[in-house]
N, C-alpha and C positions, 0 to 999 in steps of 0.2 A: 517814649519808646523803651520801656523797661517792664519787667514782670510786675503784675499786680501785687504779688506777695513774694518775698525773698527770705530765705532762711538767714537769720542773723549770723554774722561771722565776727569772731572776737578780734578786736584791735591788737591784742597781745600776740595773736597768731600772725598777723600781718607784720608786726614789728620784728618778730623772730625770723620770718621768711626774708625780710629785707635787710636784716641785721642793721636796723635803722637806729640812729641816735635819737633818744627822747629829747625833744627840744624844750621841754618844760619840766617843772618839778612835779607836775601831775602824772601819776601812773597811767599808762596807756590802757585803761579799762573802759571799753565802750563796745557796743554791739553795732556792727555795720550792716546796712541793708542795701546800700547803693553807693555810687561814685559819680562825681561830677567835677569838671574843671571850670564851670560857669556858675558864679554865685547866684545868678538870677534863676537858675534851674534847680537849686537845692531842694531836696525833699527830706522830710524827717528821717533820721537814721543814716544820712549820707556821710561819706568821707569827702571832704572838700580838698581837692588837690590844687594848691596855689602855685601856678607856674610863673616864671618870669615872662613879662610881656615886652613888646617893642617900646612901649612908653611907660606903662605902669605895671608893677609887680602884682600878680594875683593875690598876694597876701594882704594887699591894701583893702581887699573886699572880704577878708576873713570874718570880720564882725557881722557883715550882712549875711554871710553864709550861716553863721551861728544863729542869727535871728530867725532864719528860715528853717532851722532844724538840723544843721550839720552837727555831728557829735565828735568829730575829730578833724585835724588838718594834717595833710602831708605836704611838705614844701622843701625848699633848698635852704642853705645857710643864709642867703640874702633875705629870705622871707621869714626867718625864724622869729625875729623880734615882734613883728606885727601879728604873727600867728599866735605867739605866746600871750600877747596882750588880751586875747579873747577869753583866756582862762580854759580853753578846750585842751584836751590832750593833743600834743603835736609830735609828729614824726619828721625827722630831717634826713634827707638823703642828698648826695651831691647833685644828682640830675633827676628830678621827679618825672620829667617827660620820658626818660629812658626806661622807666619801670612802670609807666602808666598802663600799658597793655597787660603786663603780668599782674599788676595790682587789681585792675578791673576784672580780669578773668577770675582771680582768686575770690574777690568779694562776691561775685555772682555765682560762684560754685562751678567754674569752668564750663559754662553752658555750650560753648562752641564744640566741645568734645562730643556732645550728644546730637550734633547735626552734621550730616555729610555735606561739606562745603566745597563748591567748585569755584575757583577764582579765575578772572579774566583780566589780563593787563595788555597794554599796547596803546598806540595813539588813537586809532580809529577802530570802530566796530565793537567796542566793549559793551555798550548798551544793547545793541541788537543781539549780540551773541549771548548775553545773559538772559534775554527773553527767550531765545531759541533753546538754551539750556533748561530754563524753567519749564518750557513746554515739553521737552523730552523727559524731564524728571516726573512731571505729572503723568505722562503716558506710561511711565514705568510704575505707577502706583504710589508715588510719594506725595505726602502733603508738603507743599513747597513754600520757600521764602525767596525773596529777591531783594538785593541791595544794590542800588545804583543811583546815577545822577538824575534819572527821569522820575523814579518813584521807589518807595520801599514797600514790599509786600510781606506780610506775615500771615500765612494762611489766607483768610478772608479779609484781613485788616489791611488798610492802605494808609501810607504816610507820605508827606512831601519832604524830600531830603534837603539839607543845607549844604552838603558836600557830596562829591561823587562817592567817596568812602568816608563814613563818619569817623569822628574822633574815637580813640580806643575806649574811653569811658562810656560813650553812647553805643558803640558797636557791641560791647559785651553785654550791656543791658538789653540791647536788641536781640542778641542770641538767647538771653534769659527769657525774653518774651516768646521767642520761637519755641523754646523748650516747653514753656507753659501752654502754648497753643498747639503742641504736638506736631510741630514741623519736623520732618525727618531729613530733608535735603534742601539746600539753598544754593542759588547762583549769585555771584557777587562780583561787581566791578572793583578792581584794585588799582588805584591811581598811583602815579609816581610820587605825588605828595604824601600819600598814605604810607608808602614804602620808605620814603626818606625820613619821615617824621615818626615812624614807629606806630602808626595808628592801627596796624593789623597785628601787632605783637600779641601773642597769646592765642591767635587763631592758627589752626593747622588745616591746610587745604589738601583734600584728598587728591584733586587734580588741579593743576595750574595751566592756563592756556595763554600763549603769546600770539597776538593777532598781527601786528606790524608796528613800524616806527617811522615817524616823520617829524618835522620840526614843530615843537609845541612847548609851552611852559618854560621858555628860556628866561622869563622874568623871575623864575624861582630857582631853576638849576643854573649852575655857573656856566655850563656849556653843554653841548649835545652829548658828549661822552658821559657827563655826570647824569644826564637824563636817562641814558641807556643803562648806566650802572644801577640806578634806582630800580629799573624794571628787572634787571638780572637778579636782584635780591630775592624776588619771589621764588626763584628756582633753586633755592638752597634747602638742605634737609631740615633746617629748623622751622621752615614755613610750609613746605609742600612735600607730598609723597612721590608724585610723578608729574612730569611736565609734558605739554603738547605744544609744538611750535610750527609756525607757518614758514616753510623753507622757500616760498616764492619771494619772501621779503629778505633782503640781505642781512638784516639784523636778526631775523628769526633763524637764519642759518648760522650766524656768528654765535648765537646763544648756545648752540650745541657744544661749543668748546668752553663755555663759561659756566653752564649749569652743573651743579653737583648732585643731581638726582637723575634717575632714568628718564630719557626723553623719547617721545614719539613724534614723528614728523608727518606733515601733510602738505599737499600741493593742490591748489585749485586749478593750476595750469597743466596738470598732468605730468609733472616731473617724475621720470621713471625711477629716480633714486629715492623718492619719498615713500614711506611705508603705506600711507593712505593717499589716494588720488581721486580727483573728480574728472571724469571723462565724458565725452559726448555732450557737453553742456549746450542746452538750447535756451537762449535768452529771449525774453519777451517783455512787453511793457507791464504785464501784470504778474510777472514772476519768472521762475527758471526751473528747468528740469535737468538732471544730470545723473550719471551713474557713479556710485561710490565703489571703489575697488580698494580692498585692504590686504593685509598680509595673508599669505597662503591662498590667495585667489578668491577670498570672500567678496561678494558683490551684493549691491542693493540699488534699486532705482529710487531716486529722491526727487521730490517736487516741492518747491517752496513758493509762497505768495509774495516774496520780496524781490523786486527787480534789481538788475545790475550784477555784473561779474563779481563785485566785492561782496555781495550777499551770498554768492556761491561759496566764496572763501569763508565767510562767517558761518554759513550753515555746515560746511564740511568740518570746520574747526569744532563746532558744537557737537556734531555727530561723533567725531573721534574722541572728544573729551568725555562724552556720555559713555561710550564703549569702555574707555579706560576706567570709568567709575563703576563699571559692572552692569550697564544697561545693554541688553541684547541689541545687535545692530538693527534688526528690523523694527524694533520698538523705538530706537533712537531716531531712525529715519522717519517713521510715522509721526513721532512727537514733534519734531521740528517742522514738519509739514502742516501741522495744525495751527501754527502761528500766522495770523492774518495781517499783522502789522505792528509797528512800534511807534508810539506817539512821537511825532516830530522827526521821524527818520524816513525819508523818502515817502512822506505821507501825502497821498493824492487828495486834493481838496475837492469834494463833491460840489456840484453846481456849475462847474465849467462845462460849456456846451461841447458838441462834437468838433468844433473848430480848433480847439487848443486844449492843452493839459496844464494844470497848475499843481506844483509840488512844493511842499515845505520840508526843509532838511536842516539838521543841526550842524552840518559841515562848517566848521569855523577855524580850520587849520589847513595849510597848503595841501597836504596829501589827500585829505578828505574832499576838499573842493575839486581837486583834479579828478578824483575817482567818480564823483557825482556827475561832473560835466561830461566825462568820457562815456559814462553809462547812459546818460540821457541823450547824448548825441546819437547813439545807436538806435533810439526809438523816436527821433525827431525828424519829421518829414519836411518841416519848414525851418524857421529860425529858432535858435536856442537862446533864451533870454535869462540872465541871472541878475538878481538883486542881492547885493552883498555889502557888508560892512566889516570892520575890525574893531574888537573891543579896546577900550581905553584902559590904561594902567596895567597892561598885560604885555606879553612879548611883542615888542615893536618891530622886531626883525621879520615877523610874518607878513607885515602889511604890504610891502612892495612885492613880495613873492606871490601873495594871493591876488594882488592887482594884476600882476603879469599873467598868472594862470587864467584868470577870468578873461582878460583881453585876448589871450591866445586861443582859448577853447570855446568861447561863446560868440554869438553873432552880435548880441547887444548886452553890454554890461552896465548896470546902473549901480553906482557906488553910493552908499548911504551910511547912516549912523547905526551902530550896533553896540549898545551899552558903553557910551563914551566915558562914563564915570566922571573923573575929575579933569579929563583932558578936553582940549578944544576939538570938537568934531571935525572942523575944517583942516586942522593939522593932520589928523589921522587920514582923512580923505586925500590930502596932498601926497602922503607917503604911498598910498595905494596907486595914485595916478602916476607917481614916479615909476613904479613897477610896470604899469600898463604901457608907458612910453618906451620901454625896452623892446616891445613887440614892433616889428616894422609896420609902417602905416598900412601897406597893402594887405597885411595879414591880421591887422588889429580889429577887434570888435568895435562897434560904435559905442563909445563910452560916454555915459551921462553922469553928471554929479548932481545928486539931489539929497541934501542933508536930512530932510524930513523923511523918516522911514515909511510912514503911512502914505505920503505923497509918492515916494519912489515905487512902492508896491502898486499903488493905483495907476501910475504911469505904465508900469510893466504889463499889467492886466489889460489896460485900455488899448495898448498898441499890439497885443498878440493877434496874429492872423491865423489863417487856416494851416493846420499842421504844426503850429508852433508849440514849444514847451517853455513854460515859465517856472524857474526854480527860485524860491526865496530862501536864501541860505544864511546860516549863522546862529539862529536862535531856537529853531526847532520847537521843542515843547515848552520853552520858557514863557512865562506869563507877565514879565515885567521888563521895563527898559530902565537901566541904571544911568541916571543923569545927575551930575552935580550933587551927589549925596542923597538923591531921592530915587525911589522906585516908582516909576510911572506905569500903571497897568497897560500892558501891550502884549498881544498874542498874535504872532504872524498868521496863524491859521484863521483866526477871526477876521483879521484885516484883509486877508486874501479873499475870504468868502464875501465880505462886504464889498470889495472892489468888483468881484464877479457880478454881484447883484446890481451894483451901480452901472456896470457895463450893459447888462441886460436891459435895465430901465432906459438908458440913453438910446438904445437901439430900437426901442418901441416908438420913439418920437422922431 
C-alpha cells in the first residue's frame, strides 16, 4: 500500500530536518523512496526505521533490510552499533517512533496534505461511520478513500488491513497511493492505539468526529482515563481543524472542555442544547428515518438502511461531519442514505426463513453488546438469542461485564470462544459466567456454555423459533479464529449460513 513511483528524497534533507546524529562515518548520502519499520517489507530505496521491540531491537534485522534494498537506517542509540555494522548510512535520534510520522510524511512528499481527511474516533461506531462518510463524500463528487479495520479502499483498489489504523510508515505510503490514484477525500478510523503511539502523526484532519466511549483496550491503556486522554489528543490543533462530538455520550460532552479546536455538537436523542439534532426518529428492522435539524432552523429528512438507534447516531454524526467539511446538507443526507450495509455490522444473513432473523455483528465490547441487544429487542417478536465470546490476551475486565449484559438483555445467551489466542477458552468462559450470575435468576437469560464456536452457532440457529432473532456477536467481518498461535479459517457469516441450510435440511425429513 504505497505509490508505484515516488520522487526520491535526499537523506541529507532528512538529517537536517531531524537534526539527527550521524551514527556512522559514512556521509548520509542516499535517495529515499519509501519507509518501513518491518525488515520483511523493505523495498529498494527504503529508509529502514529500526525501533526497539519488547524482545528484540529492530536493528538486529538491519542486515536483512539492507539485503532487501534498504539504503539507510534510522534508529536510536541502542540500535546504533547493529545498524552501523551494515555499512549503510545511519541516522540516530533519541526516540525514532516519536518522529516516525513526521519522517514518513516527509519521505513521501506530505501526501496527506493533498487529500481532505475526515477522522472518526470513539469506542463503537467508527467503522460504520467511516462508511457513511465515504458514501457522503462520493455523493459530493469526490473520488474517495477509506481507512479502517474492515478494509482499506483507495479509489477502486481494495486491501485487507492489519490494524484499525496503520502504522505511520504504512499510512503515509497509503496517502501517497491515494494521491497517485487521484483520491480527493478520505474517511478514516482513528484508534486510541494510533493516537497513543503516534501512528497518525503527520496527518491533519479537516474534521474529527467523536462517537462515544465505553470500556475497551484496558490491556493497553493503564486505565479508563488514559484511554479517554488518547482520544482527546485527536481534538488538538496539531491534528485537526474542527471537531464534532456526540453530546448524548457523557464523554462526548466532557470533550467540549478538553478540545482545543472549535467543536460542533450533535444529539440523536434530540437534546435541545445540541447544535444538530435528530427528531421524529422512526425505527424499523430494515432501517430508520429521522429529521435532521441544525443551526438556524435548517432541516432535512434522512433515511438510512441501517437498523437501530445507534445507527441514527452514527448517521447524524456523519451528516454533521460532512457539513463541517463543506458538503451541502441535502447532499450529505442523500449520500449517507445510499449506504446499504457494512460488512459484519448488523449484517442480516440471507437464507433465514420468515420464522426468524439471523444477524452477525462485530460488537465485542460492553457498550456495543448492550446497544445491539437493546436495538434488536425492539424488533424481536419472540426470543432474543445471542452467541458471544470474549477475546484472549485482551482486556479481561470486559468479560464479566459482557456476560452480565448478555444474561440481562437476551432470552438465551450461548457463551463460546472468540479468538482465545494463548489463553484457556474455559477460563474466559468462566469469567463471562461469573458476570452472568450477577443477574438474579428470575431475570437471567437461559445461559449455555459451548466452547466450540461453530457448534454454538449451530445450536442457536437450530433452536430459533417463530419471531426469534439470533445475533452472533464479536467477530463480524473477521475471517479467522486465533487459537494457540494459529489462525484457523472461520467466518461467522459463512457458519451462520451453513447452520441455516442444515436447519432447512433437517426440517425436510
